[in-house]
C-alpha atoms as an extended CHARMM CRD file, in Angstrom:
* protein
*
        98  EXT
         1         1  MET       CA           -101.7470000000      -66.6410000000       51.9430000000  PROA      1               0.0000000000
         2         2  LEU       CA           -105.3580000000      -65.7060000000       52.6070000000  PROA      2               0.0000000000
         3         3  GLY       CA           -106.3510000000      -63.0450000000       55.1000000000  PROA      3               0.0000000000
         4         4  GLY       CA           -102.8630000000      -62.5280000000       56.4830000000  PROA      4               0.0000000000
         5         5  SER       CA            -99.9590000000      -60.2460000000       56.0650000000  PROA      5               0.0000000000
         6         6  VAL       CA            -96.2510000000      -60.7610000000       55.9480000000  PROA      6               0.0000000000
         7         7  ALA       CA            -93.8440000000      -58.4330000000       57.7230000000  PROA      7               0.0000000000
         8         8  LEU       CA            -90.3950000000      -58.2690000000       56.2330000000  PROA      8               0.0000000000
         9         9  ALA       CA            -87.3510000000      -57.3250000000       58.2520000000  PROA      9               0.0000000000
        10        10  PRO       CA            -85.1290000000      -54.6110000000       56.7980000000  PROA      10              0.0000000000
        11        11  THR       CA            -82.1490000000      -55.9360000000       54.8990000000  PROA      11              0.0000000000
        12        12  ALA       CA            -78.6020000000      -55.5360000000       56.1610000000  PROA      12              0.0000000000
        13        13  SER       CA            -77.9900000000      -53.2260000000       53.2310000000  PROA      13              0.0000000000
        14        14  ALA       CA            -80.4070000000      -50.6120000000       54.6100000000  PROA      14              0.0000000000
        15        15  VAL       CA            -78.7920000000      -49.5200000000       57.8710000000  PROA      15              0.0000000000
        16        16  GLY       CA            -79.5200000000      -45.9890000000       59.0530000000  PROA      16              0.0000000000
        17        17  PRO       CA            -78.3920000000      -44.2180000000       62.2120000000  PROA      17              0.0000000000
        18        18  SER       CA            -79.3870000000      -47.2040000000       64.3770000000  PROA      18              0.0000000000
        19        19  ALA       CA            -75.7800000000      -48.4570000000       64.1070000000  PROA      19              0.0000000000
        20        20  CYS       CA            -74.4270000000      -45.2330000000       65.6290000000  PROA      20              0.0000000000
        21        21  GLN       CA            -72.7060000000      -45.2550000000       69.0070000000  PROA      21              0.0000000000
        22        22  PHE       CA            -71.6460000000      -41.5850000000       69.1100000000  PROA      22              0.0000000000
        23        23  ASN       CA            -73.9920000000      -38.7800000000       68.0840000000  PROA      23              0.0000000000
        24        24  SER       CA            -72.8000000000      -35.2990000000       67.2830000000  PROA      24              0.0000000000
        25        25  PRO       CA            -74.2350000000      -31.9260000000       66.4250000000  PROA      25              0.0000000000
        26        26  ASP       CA            -74.3540000000      -31.7080000000       62.6430000000  PROA      26              0.0000000000
        27        27  VAL       CA            -70.8360000000      -31.0150000000       61.3710000000  PROA      27              0.0000000000
        28        28  ASN       CA            -69.8470000000      -30.4710000000       57.7460000000  PROA      28              0.0000000000
        29        29  PHE       CA            -66.7930000000      -32.2720000000       56.3950000000  PROA      29              0.0000000000
        30        30  LYS       CA            -65.0100000000      -32.4540000000       53.0680000000  PROA      30              0.0000000000
        31        31  VAL       CA            -63.8860000000      -35.7960000000       51.7350000000  PROA      31              0.0000000000
        32        32  SER       CA            -60.0870000000      -35.9130000000       52.0170000000  PROA      32              0.0000000000
        33        33  THR       CA            -59.3000000000      -38.6770000000       49.5270000000  PROA      33              0.0000000000
        34        34  SER       CA            -60.3750000000      -39.8690000000       46.1200000000  PROA      34              0.0000000000
        35        35  GLY       CA            -62.2510000000      -43.1250000000       45.7390000000  PROA      35              0.0000000000
        36        36  ALA       CA            -64.0250000000      -43.3780000000       49.1360000000  PROA      36              0.0000000000
        37        37  ARG       CA            -67.0690000000      -45.6340000000       48.8950000000  PROA      37              0.0000000000
        38        38  PHE       CA            -70.3620000000      -44.1640000000       50.1380000000  PROA      38              0.0000000000
        39        39  ARG       CA            -72.3570000000      -47.1120000000       51.5190000000  PROA      39              0.0000000000
        40        40  THR       CA            -75.8040000000      -48.1350000000       52.7550000000  PROA      40              0.0000000000
        41        41  GLY       CA            -74.3300000000      -49.3030000000       56.0780000000  PROA      41              0.0000000000
        42        42  PRO       CA            -71.1500000000      -49.1970000000       58.1460000000  PROA      42              0.0000000000
        43        43  GLY       CA            -68.6990000000      -51.6790000000       56.6710000000  PROA      43              0.0000000000
        44        44  LYS       CA            -67.5310000000      -53.1640000000       53.4080000000  PROA      44              0.0000000000
        45        45  ARG       CA            -70.2750000000      -55.7940000000       53.4230000000  PROA      45              0.0000000000
        46        46  HSD       CA            -72.8510000000      -53.0800000000       52.7170000000  PROA      46              0.0000000000
        47        47  ARG       CA            -73.7300000000      -52.0350000000       49.1840000000  PROA      47              0.0000000000
        48        48  ALA       CA            -71.9110000000      -49.0090000000       47.7540000000  PROA      48              0.0000000000
        49        49  ILE       CA            -74.2260000000      -46.1600000000       46.7590000000  PROA      49              0.0000000000
        50        50  GLY       CA            -71.4200000000      -44.4430000000       44.9100000000  PROA      50              0.0000000000
        51        51  THR       CA            -67.9140000000      -43.0790000000       45.2140000000  PROA      51              0.0000000000
        52        52  LEU       CA            -66.8140000000      -39.8650000000       46.9180000000  PROA      52              0.0000000000
        53        53  TYR       CA            -63.8450000000      -37.7840000000       45.8210000000  PROA      53              0.0000000000
        54        54  ARG       CA            -61.6270000000      -35.1770000000       47.4240000000  PROA      54              0.0000000000
        55        55  GLY       CA            -63.6630000000      -32.0270000000       48.1100000000  PROA      55              0.0000000000
        56        56  ASP       CA            -67.1430000000      -33.6200000000       48.0730000000  PROA      56              0.0000000000
        57        57  SER       CA            -69.2590000000      -32.2390000000       50.9540000000  PROA      57              0.0000000000
        58        58  PHE       CA            -70.6520000000      -34.4860000000       53.6890000000  PROA      58              0.0000000000
        59        59  ARG       CA            -72.7390000000      -33.5480000000       56.7640000000  PROA      59              0.0000000000
        60        60  TYR       CA            -71.8340000000      -35.8470000000       59.6370000000  PROA      60              0.0000000000
        61        61  PHE       CA            -74.5130000000      -36.9060000000       62.1530000000  PROA      61              0.0000000000
        62        62  CYS       CA            -72.9300000000      -39.7880000000       64.0750000000  PROA      62              0.0000000000
        63        63  ARG       CA            -70.3960000000      -42.6290000000       63.9350000000  PROA      63              0.0000000000
        64        64  THR       CA            -70.0070000000      -46.2360000000       64.9800000000  PROA      64              0.0000000000
        65        65  ARG       CA            -67.2910000000      -45.7380000000       67.6490000000  PROA      65              0.0000000000
        66        66  GLY       CA            -64.1940000000      -43.5770000000       68.2700000000  PROA      66              0.0000000000
        67        67  PHE       CA            -63.0630000000      -41.6680000000       65.1840000000  PROA      67              0.0000000000
        68        68  GLU       CA            -60.1840000000      -44.0230000000       64.3650000000  PROA      68              0.0000000000
        69        69  LYS       CA            -61.4350000000      -47.1180000000       62.4990000000  PROA      69              0.0000000000
        70        70  SER       CA            -65.0660000000      -45.9610000000       62.6290000000  PROA      70              0.0000000000
        71        71  TRP       CA            -67.7750000000      -45.3400000000       60.0580000000  PROA      71              0.0000000000
        72        72  SER       CA            -69.6060000000      -42.0100000000       59.8720000000  PROA      72              0.0000000000
        73        73  TYR       CA            -73.2770000000      -41.6140000000       58.9880000000  PROA      73              0.0000000000
        74        74  GLY       CA            -74.5310000000      -38.4770000000       57.2930000000  PROA      74              0.0000000000
        75        75  LYS       CA            -75.8040000000      -36.9530000000       54.0920000000  PROA      75              0.0000000000
        76        76  ILE       CA            -74.4350000000      -35.4430000000       50.9200000000  PROA      76              0.0000000000
        77        77  LEU       CA            -74.6820000000      -31.6270000000       50.8550000000  PROA      77              0.0000000000
        78        78  ARG       CA            -74.0780000000      -30.8900000000       47.1550000000  PROA      78              0.0000000000
        79        79  ARG       CA            -74.1340000000      -33.1250000000       44.0900000000  PROA      79              0.0000000000
        80        80  THR       CA            -70.9120000000      -35.1150000000       44.2440000000  PROA      80              0.0000000000
        81        81  THR       CA            -68.2870000000      -35.4700000000       41.5520000000  PROA      81              0.0000000000
        82        82  THR       CA            -69.8810000000      -38.8120000000       40.6100000000  PROA      82              0.0000000000
        83        83  GLY       CA            -73.4620000000      -37.4740000000       40.6910000000  PROA      83              0.0000000000
        84        84  ILE       CA            -74.7850000000      -38.5720000000       44.0900000000  PROA      84              0.0000000000
        85        85  ARG       CA            -77.6830000000      -36.2150000000       44.8130000000  PROA      85              0.0000000000
        86        86  PRO       CA            -77.8240000000      -33.7690000000       47.7330000000  PROA      86              0.0000000000
        87        87  GLY       CA            -79.6820000000      -35.1900000000       50.7140000000  PROA      87              0.0000000000
        88        88  THR       CA            -78.6460000000      -38.7970000000       50.0090000000  PROA      88              0.0000000000
        89        89  ARG       CA            -77.8540000000      -40.4600000000       53.3410000000  PROA      89              0.0000000000
        90        90  GLY       CA            -75.2430000000      -43.1100000000       53.8920000000  PROA      90              0.0000000000
        91        91  TRP       CA            -71.9710000000      -44.1680000000       55.4730000000  PROA      91              0.0000000000
        92        92  VAL       CA            -68.3120000000      -43.3970000000       54.7700000000  PROA      92              0.0000000000
        93        93  TYR       CA            -65.1640000000      -44.6080000000       56.5310000000  PROA      93              0.0000000000
        94        94  SER       CA            -64.3180000000      -41.8050000000       59.0020000000  PROA      94              0.0000000000
        95        95  LYS       CA            -60.6220000000      -41.5070000000       58.1400000000  PROA      95              0.0000000000
        96        96  TYR       CA            -61.6450000000      -40.1990000000       54.6960000000  PROA      96              0.0000000000
        97        97  LEU       CA            -63.2730000000      -37.0780000000       56.1900000000  PROA      97              0.0000000000
        98        98  ASP       CA            -61.4170000000      -33.8530000000       56.8270000000  PROA      98              0.0000000000
């Protein structure tokens, strides 16, 4: 294409806080189970960034709806058991947070 530009829409696998319905002051949680998937968006259709295990630290910013059956958006506070770096942002199913 000559003299033009192409704008690409973000992929469904790159969902940030725009999917949030409930915001919260930053709250720190520990993961309460082993094997929780940390994802690029709220829901199983989104790519897994890695796996969280009991005791991994997560700072919660917001969630998709009421706490039951919701997804929480936030960031990793310390390197996780599986090596996800601090500051990595993503989604985890809310029932796995304590």
